[in-house]
Each structure stands twice: as structure tokens, then as C-alpha cells.
C-alpha positions, 0 to 999 in steps of 0.5 A: 503540537499540532497533529496533521490529520486531526479529525480528518478519516481514514481507511487502511487496509491489510492492517493487522500486520507489517506495512499497513501496521506501519501506515496505521500508528503513524496516521493514528499518531497524527491524529487520524482516526485509522477504521483497520480493515484485515482479514485478520482479526484477532490482530486487527482489533489488538492494534486498535486497542493498542492505537486506543490506548496511546491516546489515539481513535480507531476501529477494526471491521472485518473484510475481505477485500476480495468481496464487492459486497464487504466493501459497501458495508464499510462504506455504510458502517463508516457513513453512518459514524463519521458520514464522510471520508478524507483517504483512503490506503489499499494495502493489503495485497500478496506476493506469488514468485512464480513464472507464467509456466507454473503460475496456476490459473487459481494461483493468477485468479486469486493475486489479481482478487486481492492485488487489484480487483480489491484496489477496484472495489474500494474506490468504487464503494468509498467514492461517495464518501471521498467526495464530500471532503474538499481534499480526500486523497487515495494511496495505492500500494503497487510496487517496484514490480509495477516499474520494472519486469520481474519474473512473478507472473502474476504478481508483477501484472497485478502490480502494473495494473494497479499503476494504470488504475489509479491514473484513471481514478485520477484523471476521473475524481479529480473533478471532486478534488479527490487525488489518486496517486500510487506508491511503489515500494522496493525490498521492506522487511516485512513477513511477506518478503520474507514468506517464500525463503530468507534466501530471496530476501539475502540475494536480493538486498545485493541489488539494491544500491541503498544497501539494506532493506527499506523499513514499514516506517519509510512507506508509512512516511510516503503514505503519510505524504501522499494524504496530507496537504503537503502533496494538495497538486500531487495527483496520479502519479508514481511514487517509488520507494525501492532505495535506488533498485530500479535507478539500475541496481542490476547495474549497481551489482555489476559495477560492483563485482567487476570493482571486487575484480578489478582488486583481486 
């Protein structure tokens, strides 16, 4: 069976776990050589070994996405080995669920550096390689919190900003045939979702019309679409993958509660 990304080189950040790991596995199965970028050296190297053992191609690169110089070193390594880059998935991110009053200055900068500035650094550093391809694609992982108001000051702000930065890049890079889009996941079953508390995930799922948490593989499928030739005319848009939550999840919850009340 023909592999969709055979011969293509794709960088995935935050690739050692969660959604990034799922994306790397899907892309490698489709024939891509995946550059696994993460600060978690052990899990990242283990994933590279796993992909290679399955007959795929992967390279692990230790990358602190907050460091512009580290991005330049990644660019030089990709250039030296491959000479071009077909795709970039800016997946690395952190969660922070505090309001304005409770968000420290340090936490504000940490979230912005990882969730937002890293995407700017990555696109700036790697664009010279992306533009060497006829149809390269960048996928920036935002959040459904980048589509609505969400009581998490730094996190919500960073994800809205990713949405805006994506549109700027889409306009700027279009001349060279490089597309830039954002994905806005909802509640996805990953360690990051449950990093605050189990109760958060259990209570939040009640607001999802689909009635369940999303899976990392489902986000990976969305990433695969935006990297593929099947989305050649898709540029500067938002792909919301949230089980319908931002399409009125609150009213979905209210309607169910009223229905339960009416049956009593």
C-alpha cells in the first residue's frame, strides 16, 4: 500500500509523549522521516528506536522550544542530513489553569514562552527549509480555549495568540507554497489533561456533546490531513477537534440537566 508521506521529512515538537507521540507514530507509518523534538531525552530516544524497529525512520533531537538558538541548531541538523523540510508540527505545550489574580508573573512568561514564542521561533528558524519544497505545511497546535473564553489567563491568551500568529504566517508564507493552519483540540485523553486533577477531566467531559474525551490518535489524524496533499487549498484556517464542545457544550449540559429534571 502506498505511504502518503514517503520521502518527506517532518519535525514534531513535544513528540515524546501524549499527542506528539501519537502524531509521530501516525506520520512514520505513512512513510515520513520524523524528527522527534523534545526535552525528554529518554522517552524521545525510546520512541525513535520504536519507530526504527517497526521499519520507519526517525531521529530524536533534544530541543528546548523556548530557546531560539536550539531551533537554529535543529535547522542546521535537518539541513545537513536532509536539505529540506516538508512539514512542521508545533505541538509542544503546557497547561496552566489559573485566573489573572492567581497567575504569577513567572508562570505567565513560562506559558507564553512554551505555548506561543516557541511557535514563532520554530517557524522563523525552519522556514528557509520549508520554502525549498513545492508544498510544505505547518500545523500549529492551539486549543479550543483559543476559540472561546476560558478561565485560565495565560493558557487561554497563549492559545488565542497561536491562532493569530498562524494567520500571519499563512499570509506571509503563501508566496512559497507553504501552508500554515492551526488545530484546536478539546478535551483529549493525555497525561497533560489530568496533570491538574482527575476531577477536572471527569467534570469537564459533561460539557462535550460527543459524551467522551477525545483520543490522541484523533488529533494525529487531523494533523495528517493538514500535512497531506488532500489539504492543498487549506491555508490560514482553524480545525476544531473537540467533539462539539465549542458548538454549545454549555447549553448541551443545561439541556440534559433540564431533561433529567423534567423526567423526575
